[in-house]
N, C-alpha and C positions, 0 to 999 in steps of 0.2 A: 504494499500498499504505500510506504514512505517512497519508495523506489519510482513508482509511477508518479507521484507527486512530485518529484524533483526532475523527472523526464517532462514533464507538463511545463513546469518552469521554465526550464532550459529552452525548450521547444517554443515558447513565446518570446524568451528572450531574444533567440536567433532570427525568429520572423521580425521582431522589430529592428534588430539591428541590421539584417538583410533589407529591409525595405529603405531603412535610412541610407544605409550604403549605396543602394541601387540608384538613388537620385544623386550620386557622386561617383560616376563609374570610373573615373580615372585615379581617384582616391581608392576605391574598391579594388581595380585591378592592381595597383601597388603594394597595396596590402597584401591581397592574394599571390603575387608574385613571390614577397618577401616570405610570407609564411610558408608557400611550397618550396621554395629553395631551402630554407632552414630546416623544415622537414626532412626533405631527401638528405640534406647533410647528416642530419642528426640520425636517420636510419642508415645511411653507409658507416658512419663513424662507429654507431652501436654494434653495428654488425660487425665489424673489423674486430671489435673489443671481444664480442662474444666467441669469435672464431679463434681467436689469438689464445683463448682460456681464460679471459680474466673474470672470475666468477662476480657473483652479487658482493662479496665481503671486499673483493679488490677495489671494487668501484665506490663502495662507501669509504675505503680509506683514501681513494684518490679525491674524492668529493671534500674529505676533510683538508687534505692536503691544499686542494685549490682555494679552499674557503680561507684558511690562512695566508695564503699569499695572495689572494686577488679579492677576497670577499664575496659578496652576493653576486656581483655580476659574472664572476668566474663561474660561480656555481649554477647560476642560470643557464649560462651558455655550454654548460657540462653536456654532452651530446646526448646521453639517456634523460636528461632531465627535459633539454631542449626538445626533445621527440614528444615528452607528455603535454608540454604547453604549448605545442605546434599544432598538434593533434586537438586539443581542446580549443585553441582558437580558431580553427580550420572548422571545427563544427560549429562553432558560434556563428560564424560568419556564413555559414550554411555552404561553405566551399569545399569540405572534405570530399563528400560522396562525389560531387560534380567534377573536382580534378582527378579523383581515383579511378572513376569508371565511365563518367562522361556522361551529358543528358541524353544523346540519342539513344545510347544503350537503355537507358532507364526508361524512356518513352516506348522504344520498340518492345520492351518486355511488357509494360504495362498494356500496350495495344496487342500483344501476342503475334508480335510481326517477326518475321524472319530476319536475320542480319543479311547486309547487303551481300558478304560472302557466301551465305547459303541461297541466295536467290538463283533462279534460272535467268538466261539471257532474255527470255521470252517475259518473264515477270518485269523484268528492269524495263523492257521496252514497252510493255503495257503501262507501266507506271509514268514512264516518259510522255505517252500519248495522252494519259490522262490529265497530266498536269498541263500539256499545251492546251488541251481542250478547255480546262478550268481557266487558263489565262484568257483563251478567245473569248470565253462567256463574259469574264471580268471587264475586256475590252468593250465588249458589246454593251452590256449594262454601263458602263462610264459612257459610251456615245450618246445611250438612250437618255442617261441624266443631262447630258450636256443639252440635247434637242429640247428636252422639257424646261430646263433652265433660260433658253433661247426664247421657248415659247412664251413662257411666263413673264419675261421682259417685255415682251411686245405687247 
């Protein structure tokens, strides 16, 4: 019950933050770009630490040393810690899922569509034809609206 409440709260915060940032697209892109680069850097370096065989206790000791030498800024940018806060911020800005798997994949899954690489050539040509027909209809409607506007002006 409490977990559901926490998820609901953060979902509302994410919706509000995303709505605000979407009106400032350049700022949104800069934030998203920086967080994405920091996330992948943290993944890379944390994976290196794991592959080298540095266990959790070694990382805790390393954090203590970094804190003594560089203070909080050093600890915040320590890769395993960076991984945690970048995931949190990417989730909060609504970019995590979008960056990791993309909007097209999500939408195609919701619509139960095939991926482009799974479609046959005939299916792709059929879709292209349908799209051309839709554009022709839109152009026709646009011309009709212009004619109606001209008639109303007279």
